[in-house]
C-alpha positions in Angstrom: 93.6 11.6 44.8 91.0 12.1 47.8 90.4 15.5 48.6 89.2 15.6 52.3 87.3 18.4 54.1 88.5 21.0 56.5 87.4 18.6 60.3 84.9 19.9 61.9 84.9 20.8 66.2 83.1 19.7 68.5 80.9 22.3 69.2 82.2 22.2 73.3 85.6 22.8 71.9 84.5 24.6 68.7 84.6 28.2 70.5 88.0 29.2 70.1 89.4 33.0 69.4 90.0 34.0 66.3 93.6 34.1 66.2 94.1 30.4 67.7 91.5 29.0 65.9 93.6 30.0 62.4 96.7 28.6 63.8 95.2 25.7 64.7 94.0 25.3 61.2 97.3 25.9 59.7 99.0 23.9 61.9 96.4 20.6 60.8 97.3 21.4 57.5 101.1 21.4 57.2 100.6 18.0 59.8 98.2 16.5 57.7 98.8 16.8 53.9 97.6 14.3 51.9 100.3 12.6 49.1 99.2 10.7 46.1 101.2 8.0 46.6 99.2 6.5 49.2 96.9 3.4 47.5 94.8 2.6 50.8 91.7 4.0 51.1 90.2 5.4 54.0 87.0 5.9 55.0 85.7 9.8 55.6 84.5 8.6 59.2 88.3 7.5 60.1 90.1 10.5 58.7 87.8 12.5 60.8 88.3 10.7 63.9 92.2 10.5 63.4 91.9 14.3 62.7 90.1 15.4 65.7 92.1 13.2 68.0 95.8 15.4 66.8 93.0 18.2 68.0 92.4 17.4 71.3 95.9 16.5 71.7 97.2 20.3 70.8 94.2 21.4 73.1 95.1 22.9 76.6 93.2 23.7 79.6 93.8 27.8 78.6 92.7 26.8 75.4 89.5 25.3 76.6 88.7 27.9 78.5 89.6 30.6 75.8 87.9 29.0 73.4 84.3 29.0 76.1 84.9 32.3 76.6 85.1 33.2 72.8 81.8 30.9 72.1 80.3 33.3 73.9 81.2 36.0 71.7 81.0 34.7 68.3 77.9 32.2 67.0 78.6 28.2 66.1 79.4 28.2 62.6 76.9 25.0 61.2 78.8 21.8 60.9 79.4 21.6 57.0 79.0 17.4 56.1 83.0 15.3 56.2 84.3 15.6 52.8 86.0 11.8 51.9 89.6 11.3 52.2 92.1 8.6 51.0 94.7 9.2 53.9 96.0 11.4 56.0 99.6 11.4 57.3 101.6 14.2 59.2 104.8 16.2 58.3 106.6 19.3 58.5 107.1 21.9 56.2 110.2 20.7 55.1 108.1 17.0 54.1 109.6 15.9 57.2 107.0 13.1 58.6 106.5 12.3 62.0 105.0 10.1 63.9 102.6 9.9 66.4 105.1 9.5 69.5 107.3 12.9 68.4 103.6 14.5 67.8 102.9 14.0 71.3 106.2 15.2 72.8 106.4 18.5 70.4 102.6 19.5 71.6 103.4 18.3 75.3 106.7 20.8 74.8 105.1 23.6 73.5 102.5 23.6 76.3 105.0 23.4 79.2 106.1 27.3 78.0 103.2 28.8 78.4 101.2 29.4 81.4 98.1 29.3 82.8 97.1 32.7 83.3 94.2 34.3 84.0 92.3 37.8 83.4 92.3 40.3 86.8 94.7 38.1 88.2 98.3 39.3 89.2 101.4 37.6 88.0 104.8 37.9 88.3 106.8 38.7 85.3 110.1 39.8 84.4 111.7 43.0 83.2 113.2 42.2 79.5 114.0 46.1 78.9 113.8 49.7 79.9 113.1 52.9 77.6 112.5 55.5 78.2 108.4 55.9 77.8 108.0 52.1 78.7 108.8 48.5 80.5 108.8 45.6 78.6 107.5 42.5 80.5 107.7 38.6 80.0 105.1 36.7 81.9 105.5 33.4 80.4 102.9 34.3 77.8 103.9 33.9 73.9 103.7 37.5 73.6 105.2 40.1 76.2 103.6 43.1 77.7 104.8 46.6 77.9 104.0 48.8 80.8 104.5 52.9 81.0 107.5 54.1 82.6 105.1 56.9 84.8 103.7 53.6 86.6 106.9 53.1 88.5 107.4 55.2 91.7 110.2 57.7 91.1 113.0 58.0 90.4 113.4 55.3 88.4 114.7 51.9 90.0 114.0 49.2 87.4 116.5 47.3 85.3 116.9 44.2 83.0 116.4 41.2 84.9 114.3 42.1 87.4 111.2 40.3 89.1 107.8 42.0 89.5 104.3 41.6 90.3 101.9 43.1 87.5 98.3 43.4 87.3 96.8 40.9 83.9 93.8 43.7 82.6 93.7 42.1 78.8 94.8 39.3 77.4 94.9 40.7 74.2 93.9 44.5 72.8 93.7 45.7 69.0 97.6 45.0 68.3 97.2 41.4 70.1 99.7 42.3 73.2 99.5 42.1 76.7 97.9 44.4 78.6 99.6 45.0 82.1 99.9 47.6 84.9 102.2 48.1 87.8 99.9 50.4 89.9 97.1 48.2 89.9 98.4 45.6 90.7 100.6 47.4 94.2 97.1 48.7 95.0 96.0 45.1 94.6 98.9 43.5 96.5 98.3 46.0 99.6 94.4 47.0 99.3 93.3 44.6 102.2 95.9 46.1 104.7 94.9 49.4 103.1 91.1 49.0 104.0 91.9 47.0 107.3 94.0 50.8 108.2 90.9 52.6 107.1 88.4 50.6 109.3 90.1 50.7 112.5 91.0 54.5 111.8 95.1 54.0 112.6 97.7 56.3 111.3 100.2 54.6 108.8 103.2 56.5 107.3 103.8 57.3 103.9 106.5 59.1 101.9 105.4 62.5 99.9 106.1 61.9 96.6 105.1 64.9 94.4 103.4 67.8 94.0 100.4 67.9 91.9 97.6 70.5 91.4 95.1 70.9 94.8 98.3 68.9 96.9 100.6 66.2 96.6 101.1 62.6 96.3 101.8 60.2 99.5 103.6 56.6 98.4 101.8 54.3 101.2 103.0 50.7 100.8 103.9 51.6 97.3 100.5 52.6 96.1 99.8 56.4 95.4 97.4 58.3 97.8 96.1 62.1 97.0 96.5 64.4 100.1 94.9 67.9 99.9 96.5 70.9 100.7 94.0 72.0 103.1 95.4 68.6 105.1 98.8 68.7 104.9 98.8 70.8 108.0 97.1 72.3 110.5 98.3 76.0 108.9 98.6 77.1 105.5 101.8 75.6 104.1 103.3 78.2 102.3 105.6 75.8 99.7 104.7 72.3 98.9 107.9 71.8 97.5 109.8 72.0 100.5 108.0 68.9 101.8 108.7 66.1 99.1 110.5 63.5 99.9 109.3 63.7 103.8 108.4 60.9 105.9 104.7 61.4 107.7 101.8 60.1 108.9 98.9 60.1 107.7 94.8 59.1 108.3 93.0 57.4 105.3 89.8 59.6 105.2 88.2 58.3 101.9 88.4 54.8 99.9 87.1 54.0 96.3 88.9 50.5 95.0 86.7 50.8 91.7 88.6 54.2 90.8 91.9 53.0 93.1 91.1 56.2 94.9 92.7 57.0 98.6 92.3 60.3 100.0 94.7 60.7 103.1 95.3 63.5 106.0 97.6 64.4 108.2 95.9 67.4 109.0 93.9 64.7 111.7 96.5 63.4 112.5 98.2 66.5 114.5 94.5 67.8 115.4 94.6 64.7 117.6 98.5 65.0 118.4 97.4 68.7 119.2 94.5 67.9 121.4 96.6 65.5 123.7 99.2 68.0 124.1 96.3 70.9 125.2 95.0 68.0 127.6 98.2 67.9 129.2 99.1 71.7 129.1 96.5 72.5 130.4 96.2 70.2 133.3 99.8 71.7 134.4 99.9 75.6 133.4 100.3 77.5 136.2 100.5 81.9 136.5 104.5 82.7 136.5 105.7 79.5 134.9 108.1 79.7 132.2 107.7 77.8 128.9 108.6 77.3 125.5 106.9 78.2 122.7 107.5 78.4 119.5 105.7 81.5 117.3 102.9 80.9 114.9 101.8 83.9 113.9 102.6 87.6 114.0 100.0 90.8 114.2 100.8 94.7 114.1 99.1 93.8 118.3 101.3 90.9 119.1 102.7 87.9 118.5 100.7 84.2 118.9 102.8 81.2 120.4 102.4 77.7 120.3 102.9 76.4 123.9 102.5 73.0 122.3 98.9 72.3 121.5 97.4 75.8 123.1 98.3 79.2 121.6 99.2 82.0 123.8 99.4 85.8 123.4 102.0 88.3 124.1 101.1 91.4 123.4 103.5 93.5 121.8 103.4 95.6 125.0 105.0 92.9 127.0 107.2 92.3 124.6 110.0 94.6 125.4 110.3 97.3 128.5 111.5 99.7 125.3 109.7 101.3 122.6 109.2 98.6 119.7 106.8 99.8 116.2 106.1 96.0 115.2 107.0 92.6 116.8 108.9 91.6 113.6 111.3 93.3 115.4 112.0 91.3 117.6 110.6 87.8 116.6 110.2 86.0 113.3 108.0 82.6 112.2 109.1 79.8 113.7 111.6 80.9 116.7 111.6 79.2 119.6 111.6 81.8 122.6 110.8 81.4 126.5 108.2 82.9 127.7 106.3 83.5 130.9 102.4 82.7 131.7 100.9 86.2 132.8 97.4 85.2 133.4 95.5 81.9 132.3 91.5 81.4 131.6 90.4 78.0 133.0 86.9 79.1 131.3 88.3 80.1 127.8 91.4 78.4 127.9 93.1 82.1 127.2 96.8 82.1 128.4 98.6 86.1 128.1 102.2 85.8 128.1 105.2 88.0 128.7 108.7 88.5 127.4 109.8 91.5 128.4 108.8 90.4 132.1 112.3 87.3 131.9 114.1 90.7 132.0 114.7 92.9 135.5 112.4 96.3 135.8 115.1 98.7 134.6 113.1 101.8 136.2 113.9 100.1 139.7 116.0 102.9 141.5 115.5 105.1 138.1 116.1 108.4 140.5 119.5 107.1 141.5 120.3 105.7 138.0 119.5 109.3 136.0 119.4 112.3 139.2 118.1 115.6 137.5 121.0 117.2 136.4 122.8 114.6 135.0 124.1 114.7 131.6 123.7 111.6 129.6 124.5 110.1 125.9 121.7 108.0 124.1 120.3 107.0 120.7 117.7 108.6 118.9 115.3 105.7 118.4 112.0 108.0 118.0 111.4 111.6 116.0 107.8 113.2 116.4 106.5 116.4 115.8 106.8 117.3 119.7 110.1 116.1 120.3 112.4 112.9 120.0 112.8 110.2 122.2 116.5 109.0 123.0 117.2 105.7 124.7 119.2 105.8 127.1 119.6 102.1 127.8 117.8 99.2 126.8 114.3 99.2 128.1 115.2 103.5 128.9 114.1 106.4 126.8 113.6 110.0 127.4 111.7 112.9 125.7 113.9 115.7 124.3 110.6 118.2 123.8 110.9 120.6 120.9 111.3 124.1 123.6 114.2 122.2 125.5 116.4 122.4 121.8 117.7 125.3 121.7 117.7 128.9 123.6 117.4 130.8 120.3 116.4 129.0 117.6 112.4 128.8 116.7 112.6 124.8 115.6 109.5 123.4 113.6 110.7 120.0 113.6 112.7 117.9 115.4 114.3 116.2 112.1 115.7 120.1 111.2 118.3 119.7 114.2 118.9 115.7 114.7 117.7 112.5 113.2 116.8 108.7 113.7 119.4 106.9 115.2 122.2 110.0 116.4 123.8 110.0 119.4 122.6 113.1 121.3 124.2 114.4 124.7 121.5 115.7 126.6 120.6 116.5 130.1 118.0 115.0 132.3 115.7 117.8 133.8 112.9 115.4 135.2 112.3 111.9 136.6 109.0 110.6 136.7 109.3 106.9 137.6 105.1 106.4 138.0 104.8 107.3 134.6 108.1 105.9 133.4 109.0 109.4 131.8 112.1 111.2 131.4 112.6 114.9 130.0 115.4 115.7 128.9 116.8 119.2 127.2 120.3 119.2 124.5 119.9 123.5 124.8 121.1 123.2 128.3 124.3 121.9 127.1 125.2 125.8 126.5 124.6 128.5 128.7 121.6 130.5 127.9 122.3 133.5 125.8 119.5 135.4 127.5 120.2 135.5 130.7 123.1 138.3 129.5 121.0 139.5 126.3 120.3 142.8 128.0 124.2 143.6 128.5 124.8 142.8 124.7 122.3 144.8 123.3 121.1 147.2 125.6 118.4 150.0 124.8 119.1 152.5 122.1 121.6 150.8 120.6 122.4 150.7 116.7 123.3 147.2 115.4 123.2 145.5 111.7 121.6 142.2 111.5 120.4 140.4 108.3 116.8 140.6 106.9 116.5 136.6 108.2 112.0 136.5 107.5 109.1 139.1 106.5 106.0 138.6 107.6 102.6 140.7 107.3 103.5 142.2 110.5 107.2 143.1 110.3 110.7 142.1 109.7 112.9 139.9 111.6 116.3 140.9 111.4 119.0 138.3 113.0 121.6 140.0 114.9 123.9 137.2 115.7 123.2 133.0 115.4 119.5 132.6 117.2 119.3 136.0 118.2 116.4 137.6 115.9 114.8 140.9 116.8 111.5 142.3 115.4 110.9 145.2 113.3 107.0 146.2 113.6 105.9 147.6 110.7 104.6 150.7 112.5 108.4 151.1 113.2 109.5 151.4 109.6 108.5 154.8 108.3 107.6 157.8 110.3 105.4 159.1 107.6 104.3 156.6 104.9 101.6 154.2 105.3 103.3 150.9 105.0 100.9 148.1 103.8 104.0 145.6 103.5 107.3 145.4 105.0 108.5 144.6 101.4 107.9 148.1 101.0 110.9 148.9 102.8 113.5 145.9 103.1 113.8 143.0 101.2 115.2 139.4 102.7 118.7 139.3 103.0 119.3 142.8 103.0 121.5 144.1 105.5 120.0 146.9 107.6 120.8 149.0 110.7 118.2 148.9 113.2 117.9 150.4 116.5 117.3 148.4 119.8 114.2 149.5 121.4 113.2 146.9 124.1 113.9 143.3 125.6 111.1 140.8 126.7 113.3 138.7 129.1 110.3 136.8 129.9 109.1 136.3 126.3 112.3 135.8 124.5 112.1 138.9 122.3 113.7 141.6 121.1 111.6 144.8 119.7 113.7 146.5 116.9 113.0 150.2 115.2 113.8 150.8 111.5 112.3 154.1 111.7 114.4 155.8 114.8 117.3 155.9 112.7 116.3 159.0 111.8 114.6 162.5 113.8 110.8 162.3 114.4 109.9 164.9 111.8 106.4 165.6 113.1 107.5 168.8 115.2 108.6 170.6 112.4 105.8 168.9 109.9 103.0 170.4 112.5 104.3 174.3 111.5 104.7 173.4 107.9 101.0 171.7 107.7 99.2 174.1 110.1 95.3 173.9 109.9 93.9 176.2 107.0 97.6 176.2 105.3 97.2 175.1 101.5 99.5 172.9 99.5 99.6 170.7 96.6 99.7 166.7 96.9 99.8 163.9 94.2 97.9 161.3 94.2 99.4 158.0 95.3 96.5 155.6 96.0 92.5 156.2 95.1 90.5 154.4 97.7 86.5 153.6 97.9 86.4 156.6 100.6 89.1 159.1 99.2 92.6 159.4 98.3 95.8 159.2 99.6 98.3 162.0 98.4 101.6 162.8 98.6 102.8 166.2 100.4 106.8 165.5 99.7 109.7 164.5 101.8 107.8 161.2 102.2 104.6 163.2 104.0 101.8 161.7 103.6 98.2 163.1 103.7 94.4 161.8 103.0 91.2 163.3 101.5 88.0 162.2 102.4 85.5 161.6 99.5 83.1 164.8 101.1 85.8 166.8 100.5 86.7 165.5 96.9 84.0 166.9 94.8 81.0 167.7 97.1 78.1 165.1 98.3 76.6 162.9 95.1 80.6 161.8 94.8 80.2 157.7 96.8 83.5 156.5 95.3 86.5 158.2 93.7 87.6 155.4 92.1 87.2 156.1 88.1 87.1 159.7 88.4 90.3 160.5 89.9 93.4 159.3 89.2 97.4 158.3 90.4 99.7 160.8 89.7 97.1 163.5 89.3 97.9 166.5 91.7 95.0 168.0 93.4 94.8 171.5 95.2 94.4 171.2 99.1 94.1 172.8 102.1 94.3 171.3 105.5 91.5 170.5 107.7 92.9 168.8 110.4 96.6 167.9 111.5 97.2 164.9 114.6 100.6 165.1 115.5 100.4 162.0 117.8 98.5 159.6 115.0 100.5 160.6 112.7 97.3 162.4 110.7 97.0 165.0 108.1 93.7 165.2 107.0 92.9 167.7 103.9 90.5 169.2 101.5 89.7 170.0 97.7 86.6 172.0 98.9 88.0 173.9 101.7 90.9 175.1 99.3 88.3 176.0 96.2 86.0 177.9 99.3 88.6 180.7 98.8 88.7 181.0 95.2 86.5 182.3 92.2 83.5 179.8 91.4 84.5 179.6 87.9 87.9 178.0 88.7 85.9 174.7 90.9 83.3 175.1 88.1 86.8 174.2 86.2 88.0 171.6 88.4 84.7 169.8 88.4 84.2 169.7 84.7 87.7 167.7 84.6 86.1 165.2 87.3 82.3 164.4 86.4 80.9 162.6 89.4 77.9 161.3 86.7 76.6 162.3 83.4 73.1 162.8 85.1 74.3 165.9 87.5 75.8 168.6 85.9 78.3 170.7 87.5 76.5 173.0 88.9 74.3 170.5 91.0 77.3 169.1 92.4 78.6 172.2 93.3 77.8 172.8 97.5 75.2 175.2 98.2 78.0 177.4 100.3 79.9 178.0 97.4 76.9 178.3 95.3 75.7 181.4 97.1 78.8 182.7 97.7 79.9 185.7 95.8 83.5 185.8 93.6 85.3 188.1 95.8 88.8 188.2 96.8 88.3 189.7 99.9 85.9 187.2 101.0 87.0 185.6 104.4 89.0 182.2 104.3 86.8 179.5 105.4 87.8 177.5 108.7 87.9 174.0 109.0 84.8 173.5 111.2 82.8 175.6 108.1 84.3 172.5 106.0 83.8 169.7 107.7 80.0 170.8 108.0 79.8 170.8 104.2 80.5 167.0 103.8 79.1 164.1 104.4 80.8 162.8 107.2 83.8 164.0 109.7 87.1 164.3 107.7 88.7 163.0 111.4 87.3 159.6 111.1 88.0 159.1 107.3 91.6 158.1 107.9 90.3 155.1 109.7 89.4 153.7 106.2 92.8 154.0 104.6 
C-alpha cells in the first residue's frame, strides 16, 4: 500500500484556528482513506491536487477570514515534502464511499447552517433556555451563547423562543463558547440616539429601575444610566426606594462610550422648570394676592412656602391670631395651603406671606364682646411663672395673673391650682385693644373674705389654729381655709429669749393664739402666743429689785457673757466683766451650762424685759476667802494668779460683816464695759 503524506495547505489559506484545522484534518482522514485494493498508482502530484480541491470545497468565506486572523497569531509551519500515494477515495466512517457530487452537496448543506458572523456586531438570536443565573441564546453558530440573567431588565420577562438582539464580544472563549452581551447590544442600538440627545441638551424620559450606592439606576431606552442622589431633586430626598418605577424627565450630563457610562440629572430639569415658573411668578406677583403654595421647610421661626419657583417666608407671628409654640402645630411638610402676600421686594425677590390674614381680625370690637366684669369660660393654653394664659376664642387670649388667683392663699406657681388644657371660669378685669391684652381673674368669682375679716376676727379674740409653717422670724397659724396669721418670735414668750419658733411650737400643732392686729390693706393678721397669759414683769420688778441677790443656772455661754435661768422662765444676763474681773475676755471654756452662780441684780428694765446680773457685786458683800474660792473654781489663765485676777476694790477691802453693800453704780465702774450694753450681744 502506498503511503500518503498529509496535504500541505497553501500559505494564503493555511492559517486556520487550531480547533478548525484539527476538524479539517479529521474530515480529510475519513474521506481520503487509502485502500489496498487500489492497483493503479497515482502520482504524488495528482493526489495532492485532488486533496487540495477537496479542502477548497470545504472552505467558506467565514473560514477564510478566521484563517487570515489566525495567520497573524501563529507562525506558518514550513511545507514538507509530499509523500507519494497510489490512490485516494472518499468514504464515511462506516466505509461508504462518496462520489464528488454527494460530497459537494453535503458541504453546501453544512455551509448553509453556519451564519457569517463577526465579532463586535449586533446579531439576532433566539432564546433556547432560561435558568436562575443565565439565558441560553442560539445565534446560528455551531455553539450557543450564555448571557448572565443580571443583564436583563427587572422584572425578568424573557421566555424560551423569544428573539433578542445580542452583542458578539468574542467567537470563542477558553471553553470554546460564544461570548454574548445583552446590555452591550442595547447600548449600541440606542447609542446614536443618546448621543444626539446629549448634544442637543434635550430632556429624555426614563424609568427609575433600582437603587444603588450613591443614587439610583434609570432605564433610558433599555439602557441603564446612573442618577446620583444629589441630582434627583432640588432638595434632599429622604427615601430613594419610594421613587422606584417612577417615570421622570432627565438630562444626560456625561457620556463614556467605551465604559458604557451614562450619567443623568433630574435636578437640571427641575431647575430649568423652576426658573421658568419663577420668571412668570415674579412678573405677576402683587401685594395682597392670595396664592396656593406647598410647605417646603419648617423652622422654629416660620415656614418656607414654595409658590412655584419662588419661596416665600410665612413667619410664625403671621400664622395665627392666637398663640402657637411651633409652626408644626399648624402645618406639615408637603401641605398645600393658601397664603396672602404681605410684602414683596423686587430687588431681592423676597416675599413675606401671611396665613392669619386670611381670616378677620378677632380683636375688632373686643370691648363690646368682652366688657369688664363679664364672666367667661376658657381653656388654659399656657402656664408661666407669673400667671396662666386662657384662650377665650380662636386668636383671643387673656392672662390670669398669679395675684388674681386667690384671695387668701399664697400661691407660689400657677401650676399648683391649674394645668394646661383645663377649662376655667374667670372674670374680665380689663381690656387693652391696642396691645391685644385682656386681664382675667378667678378669685373674683367669690366674695373677698378680707372685707369682713375684722368682724369675724376682732382684736383680742382668742382662736384655735393649726401651725402651717415655721420661719426664722415666726410661725404662720391657719385660722381657716386660706386665712393665716403670723405669731412673731417676739410674741411667743414674756421672759425667754426665743432663738427659733421651733422652741415653742411645731409644724402641725394645734395652738391657741390671740388676735393682736388686722392689716386690711396688706391682708395680714398679727397673732400673739404669750398674750394668752398675764405680763409677769410688774411682779418681777419687785422680785428682782436692783441690789437684790439670787441664784442663777447657766443656760447659755456666750463670748460676751452667760445667760442664766432665774426660775419661772425668767432669764438674766451676766456680762463677762461681771463674772471674774477684767482678765476674763471670753467665758467659754471657763463656765459651763448647768452651773449655778450667786448673783446680784445690777439693772432691771421692765420695758425691754432685761435683767442684768453680776457675780462681782455679789462677792463685794462677802469675805475675800469666799471670792478666792470662787476664783479657784474658775481660773482665768495659767499665767495669772487668783490674787491678780481679783479686782482692786476687793483687794483693798477688809473683810468685815458690817461693810456697806456696794451699789449698782459702783459695781458697774469695775466692769470693762457698762453692763447695760451687754444684753445686746445675747
